C-alpha positions, 0 to 999 in steps of 0.5 A: 932212500925213502924205503930205508933200504927195505923192500917196502916201508909203511908208516902209520900216523898215531891218528890213524891207530886211534881211529882203529881203536875207536872202531873197536869201542863202537862195536861194544868191545870190552864188556866182561863180567864175573864173580869175585870172592874176597875170602877163599873157602868161605861157607856157601851161607856167607857168600852174600857177604864175601862175594861180589859180582862185577861188570866192566864196560868202556865209557870212551874209545881206547887212546893209543899212545906210542912210546919208544921202540915198539912199546905202545900204551893203550889208555882205557876209561870205563865204568865198573858196576859192583853188586854186593851184599846180594843186591846193593849196586855200586858204580865206579869209574876206572882208568887203566893202561894196557902196555903192548908191543907192536908185532907182526904175526907171521902166521896170520900175516896181521900187524898187532898190539900184543898185551904185556901188562895192565896197569891200574891208573885210578879207581873212583866211586861215583855213588854217594856211598862212602867206603874206607880208603883201604877197601878202595885200594883193595879193589884197585889190587883186585881189578888189577889182577882181573884185568891182567888176567882178562887181557893176557888170557882172553884178549891177548892181541888187538889187530891193527887193520887197514895196512899190512893186512894179509899182504895179499895179491889178487886172484891167487890160489889159496895155497902157501906157495902162492902167498907173497913171501915175507923174509923180514919184518922190523917195527919201530916207533918214531918220535912218539907219533909214528909206527914204522914197519920195514918189510923184506919180501925177496931179500933175505939179508938184513939190509934195512934200518928204519930211520926217517919219518916220511908221513909229511902230515898224512896218515899212511905212507908207503914206499916200495922199491921199483925192483920189488914191484917188478919181483912182485909182478913176476911172482904174481904173473907166474902163480896167479889163477887169473888167466889175464882175460877181460870180457866186455860189451857195451853200446853207444848212440852215434851222432853222425847220422846226417853224414851217412844219409848224405853219402848214401843219397848222393851215391844213389843219385850218381849210380842212377844217372840222376834219375833216382832221387832218395831222401834217407833218414837214419834215426836212433843209430846205435853201435853195439860192441864187445869182445874178449881181451886176453894178455898172452905174453908177459909184458916188460915195463919201465917206471917213468917220472910222475906215475907214468909207466912205459910198457915195452912189450905187450902181447894180447889177443882180441876177439871183437865184434861190432854191430850197428843198427838204425831206424831207416826211413827212406823216400824214393822218387823218380826225377824224369829231368835227371840232372836238369834243374827242376826250375827250368823244366816245363813239366812236373818231373818228380814222381814218388815211387815208394816209402821205406820204413825199416826199424833197427836195420843192421848197417854193419856186422863185424867180427874178427880175432886179432893177435897183437904185439905192441912194442911201445905202450904207455900206462899209468900207475894207480890203485885197483879196487883192492888197493893193489898198485896196478899198471893201467894201459892208457895208450897203445899203438895198434890197428883194428883190422876189420874189412871195410869192403862192401860197407857204405861208409866213407873212409872218414866215418870208417876211421872214426868207428875203428878209433872208437872200437880201439879206445874200448879195447885199450880200456879193457886190457887187463891191469898189471898187478905190481904190489900186495894190497897196501890199504885195507879200506873197502873190506869190512873190519869190525863192521866198518869200512873206510875210504882213502882220501887225499891220495897221491902216487909218485914214482922216483928213480928207485922207488914208488911213494904212496900216501893217503888219509883214511876216512872211516865211513861209519864214524861219520854216520853212526845213529847216535844223537851226538858224538862222544866229544863236544869241543869248543872252537873258541877256547879250543877245549874238548869235553865228553859229551856229558861234561857239565861244561858242555852246556856253557858252550855257545851252539855256534862254537860247538863241534863234535868228534867221534875220535878224541885223537882227531881233536887233539891233533888239531891242537885242542886241549882236553877238559881238566874235569872230564878228560884229564891226562889225555894228550899227545906226547 
């Protein structure tokens, strides 16, 4: 079973996690500064010699390196500016890693990296000033302490956005009892590449065990039991503040003017025993329509193959209107020869009586309130704007009961109108929500928004599988001259944009990356000079 027997199983590829950390970097995260005194209790007059000011900022985005269990290493590359001796600046390059656990915070309902420890990797001078190795070793020790203090006490956690964000259902009251219950969350890292999270909502017993990797090259994989979808829908239906109502209105130009004109003119001819002849033109014919659709009874549904759903029972109220208008231009003549052909009469038999010009004349004004119960309807499982799985009704067998008596339309035209209105009603039947928001893509996170790409939904006998990739819109459109990384398509090597070797790359072989992991996942190797030790396990 692709849910590993959880109510819902989510798997996130390491590539997506690195995109999230790139967003953190581009927001200017991790800039902290302060003062450090080398000698505790030194007199104030000596502070200029014993105290230094420090300021740290990142030079590239944090690199996510999944390990085993729930351990994650976040590798950082930055620059430290020291000001010593009351004004002498010293610049150092620093590399360090943050060991963290992946945890789910039940209070705020977020998936986070929880900081455990900071480890210094390397501290090097990038100035011409030479210092004793013991002084560099002392700086390593000092900044190890400062970084641990900063991450453990100030930062504490990094939020992992895009999936498992609040586990929200739409249109619910903001109360605890209306939040989807979460009874169990298990986290496991698979093959040093995939973060897997198993969730039970309604099942309290520990029935699940994360074992398989199902991403198949996609950045996000989500599987949900069919029973969980049904339970989620029942929970949503009973507690939602949404009254399952949707209002709509619209208008459309109609293109069967000539058919109506011919029918009206023929009827006039027959009723006047051939003596009255009319020539009618309907121009700018428009149908205005609208109403309110309200689902009044809880539907029952059955999951089919593909992404199809059969709705066994659907009860709704439709308060509808339809108005048709047109510019009517009519010429009325007296044909004194009646049905005798004009060509055989010896006199001029057509006498013009009058001309009629009525702009925007109402041809049809319909209103009705219908209570409908549909036993057999068909729907399609899709994502709504908040990325909840929903059932969208696409086919329903019912009749629109407007009274045709007294209208001048033929049965064929009437049926055509009723079919059009029925199709609009089906379009506006409110969606049936069956899952929490799966992917946080259209919500602003750190000032960034995302778009899902290459998505697919597949219904299996016991669960629904959803896979997708995610594009960070702003990482493709940042107002910078070049991305942070430049790769050589020929040698398959990636460099920092300011690496001295970038100048040796022919322009036609250059390609830019905002996120280093994207290049590594495409089998690029890192430059040994500027990006040494960055690789995918």
